[in-house]
C-alpha positions, 0 to 999 in steps of 0.5 A: 499500499503506497501513501500520500498525504497532503495538507490544505489547512483543513483536514488531509488527502490521501492517495491510497493504492488499494490492491484488487483481486477484481481488477487484478491490479492497485486501485488508487483512491484519495480519501479527503477527511476534515479538520477535526478527525485528526482531534476527534479521538475515537469519533466516527464519520460518515463517509461520501464515496464519490465516482468520476466521469468517463475518461477521469480518475481518483484525482479529478474531484479535488482537482476540479471542484474548488469548494471540494476540501472546504465542503468535507471540512464544513460538514465533517464528512469523510470524502472517498474519491474512487477510480472507476478506469477511463471507461468502466460505467462502474458495473462488473462487465460480463466481457472484460475480467478486469472490469469487475467494478461492482465488486470491486467497490463493494466488495473490497474497496468499502471493507477496505476503507472501513478497516483503515479509517474512523467511517461510521461503517453502517448503511445510516453513515454511508453514502454515495454519488457521481458525476455524468458516467460516476451519476449512473454508478453512483445509482447501480451500485445503490439500488444494488446495494441496499446493505451498504448505502443508505442515500444516493445521488447522481448529478448528469448522470447517464441514467440509461445507456441504451439510448447511446449505443456507440459512445463512451466505449460502453459497447467495449464493456457490455458487447455491441447493444445490438447483440446483446439488448438484454445485458444493457437493459440489465444494466441500465439504471433507469431499469434498476429497482428503487425502494422507498427506504432509499434516500435518493438525490438526482440533478442535471443541467438543462442544456446536458445530453442526458437531460432527457434521460434524467427527466424519463428516470424522474417521471418513473419513480413518481410513476412508481411512487419513490421519494426522492428530489428532483432538479434541473437547473440552468447549465451543460455537462461541465465542472461549471455545473458540477462545482455547484451540485456538489455543494447541494450533495453534500448538503442533501447527504449532510441532512441524511446523516443527521437524520432530517432526510 
């Protein structure tokens, strides 16, 4: 395990290499802890897992979101920034054995983080969010693993992949859509089972190319009477939009962790 610690005047940012049998490699994460972490004694902190978008990496959040460290300190939450590879979409690929990201996150990464940091290792102390490909990943993992995540959110998420058969190398992970429609449908967020017990936030910019699929997911949740928060704001698929969204997601999850959601 390699560990790099950097101090910013708030908490600490640790870059750690996690050994993964599911990925057949070491996968990096960034863990951001609040200033109170070092002086809290035995206090345990809630955790938010952050998933980056297509072509991003584990550094995307801390490098591109200017308020990230401050928000971690303000809400006294541990942030874990996952590396999902260039184009994993965060599921277990049926055709690529080194792209088993659902299994990696749910069976290896979360136990690793809970063993190394003072986390609230229970669903009401653990949440997941992401942007774009990571928005898909957050809702995908959140719905499939309610025993791990009490709350989940997506910003500008690719919540239905079927309309995009030739984009972002999804076919490299699931096979060609026209030959594997059942696999694509099975792995699309819009087809996952959402339950009333889950705490859910979805937002998307009105100028985003994913606005249509987000509206469709929102309508499906409304039709099925699944409680959730849904927001559309002016904005496109870029960090100008996400830098505002991440503030709202911290606020939303803090309310959940505090028992107000």
